[in-house]
Structure formats: structure tokens, C-alpha cells
N, C-alpha and C positions, 0 to 999 in steps of 0.2 A: 335289592328290590327290583322287580320287573317293571319295564317301561309301560306306562299307560298313555296312549295317544288317542285323542278323540277329535273328530272334525267339528268345528264350530263356526257359525256365521254371525255377523253382526245383525242386530235387529233394531228396527226403528219403531215398531209397533209398541204403543204404550196403552195401559188401561186394562181393566178386567176383561172386557169383551175381546180385545185383540189377543190377550194371553189365552183365553179359552179357545179361540179359533186356532191358535198356534198348537195347543195341546191336541186338538182333534185331528190335526194333520200328522201327529206322531212326533212332535218336537217338544223339547223341554225348555222353558225359558230359564235364563240364568243371568248372573251378573259377575263381572270381573272387576275387583277393586284394584285400581292402578296405584302402585306404591310410589313410583318415581314421578309421574306426571300429576298424580292426584285425580280424584274423580272416580267415576264408575262407568264401565262400558257394558252395555246390554248385549247378550249373546243368546243364540238358540242352538240346541244340540239335538241330534237324532236320538230319540228315546231308546231304540233298540241297541244302537251302538254304545250308548252310555250304560245301559243295563248289562251288556256283555262285558264291557271293560271293568265294571265294578263287581262282577260276579266273583265270589270267593275272597274279596278284600275285606279285612276286618278292621283295619286302621281307620281312625277318625280323620286324620290329616294326611292325605296322600299327595304325592307329587304327580301332577298330571301335565301332559303337554297338549295344549290346544292348537290344532291346525286351523289357523284363521287366514283363509285365502292364500295358502302357500307359505305363511309365516308361522314358525313354531314359537308359541308363547308358553314358557314354563309358569305354572300356577300351582298353588296349594288348594286342595279341596277343603273348604271350611265348613260348609253346611249343606245337607240335603234335606229338603222339606218333602215329606211323603203325604200322599192322600190317606186319610184316616181309614177309609173303608177298603180301598183296593191295595194299599201298601206300595203303590207305584210313586216314583218321584214326580213332584209337580213344580219344583224350583230348585236350582243349584247355585250356590255362592262359591266363588273362587277369589283368591288373592294372588296377584302377580308377584313373582319372586325373582331374585337374581341367583343364579347357580353358584356364584362365587362369594356370596355373603351369608353369614349365619342367620338362621331364623329361630324363634322361640316357639316350641311346640309342647303339647301335653301328651305324654305317652302312658298307656296303661301298664300296670305292674301285675304280673301273674305269679302266684306262689306255686312252686313245683316241689313235689316230694311230700313226705310226711315227717313232721318234726318228732324227734326222739322224746321230747317232753310230753307230746300228745299221745304218742304210740305206747310208750312204756310208763311214763310218769302220771298219766291220767290228766294232764293239763288241758287248758283250752287255749287255742290259738286266736289271737285278735289281730286283724289286719287294719291298721289305722289309715294308711295311705294306699289308695288304689290307683293313683296316677302320680307321675312326677313331671315337672317342667324341666326341659333341657334346651340347650342351644346347640345347633349343629348345622352343617350344610344341608340344603334341601335334598340332595341326592343320598344322604346318609340317614334319613329318618326311618327308624324301625317301626314295625307294627305294634310291638309290645316288648317288654323286658321280662324274661323268665328268671326268677330268683329261686335258687335251691335253698330250701329251709330244712333239709333233712338233718343237719347238724345242730339245730337249735334245741337246747334242753329246757328244763323247767326254769322259770323266772329269768330267761334270757331274752334280750331284745336285739333286733336288727335295725340299724338306722340306715338312712339314705347314703350316708358316707361310707357304710360298710359294703355297699354294692360295688362289685368289680365291673365297672363299665369301661369301654374302650376310650382311648385318649381323644377320639374325635368328638365325644360328647362332653359338654360342659353342663353340669347339673346346676339348676337355678333353685330348685326346691331345697329348703334347709330343714 
């Protein structure tokens, strides 16, 4: 995973009017949930820098390093709220993480290939789970899992336990 680093500053402005003024200056309001200390810290990010850093990223939970006054803070991107009409971000939520402790994340599962049962047997493929929950270090979070289904025949089932995942991932979904 490539490193995403964004400059962020603390903000003290609260309320709708203050946030609107902030957005007009090209900044995105956000919040960082502090895991160790508890509480939430309000931040503001340059909109252009954030958009360029997120360009081409498909993962929902990405490891981001916030540069806050010269201090690097590792955080997980939890949610981006977008403007309904423009599609631009209007608020961003982060969670502070430790790079040495496992985190629980939800990762999308993408099926790759064409099943023999569908191709030759005329069967219908049903994908029940589209995401799985795993625990891993924040630096090991994948964007998605690609699962090859080309060997599946008629009336065959693939379970989460059948997925050949690396040892660094601990599957929580059963």
C-alpha cells in the first residue's frame, strides 16, 4: 500500500457558519477520534491536497498519515461525507491508530474468473458475502480480496474458510 500523507491543522471554529466559511476558503472540516486519550479532535484539511491524495483509491478504510504541526499522526479514514450535488467532500472522519496493534476492518471481496458450473453447466452464481471482517496491522490493510472462482462447479460452495489469505490476516467473519 502506498503512503498517503496529508497536512492537517487543528481547528477551533465550531458551528454551521464557521464550517461554511472554512469550506469557502478551500478547506475541508474533519474530526479525529482519539483512541488512547479518548475524545475527538477537530481538524481542517486543504481540499485540493485531500482530493489529490484520494484520487484512484478504492478502499473504504485507508491508512493515512496526518501531518499536524510537524507531528505525524497515523489514522484510519473512516468516512467521507460528500456534497450531494457537487460530489465534493464536505467532511472527513478519521480514527487514530497504533501501527503496532491490530485493527478490525471490513474489506470487499471481488470474484475473479468465470465458474465452470456457470460457463459449461448453465448454473447461476450467487455471491452471499460481499465483504469480510479481518484483523491485521494498519500497514497491512488491503483494498480488496480477489477470489478466483474458476474451479467452482455446479452445486459447489466456497466458504470464507476456503479463502487462502496470508497469515498476517485474522478472519473475524464466520
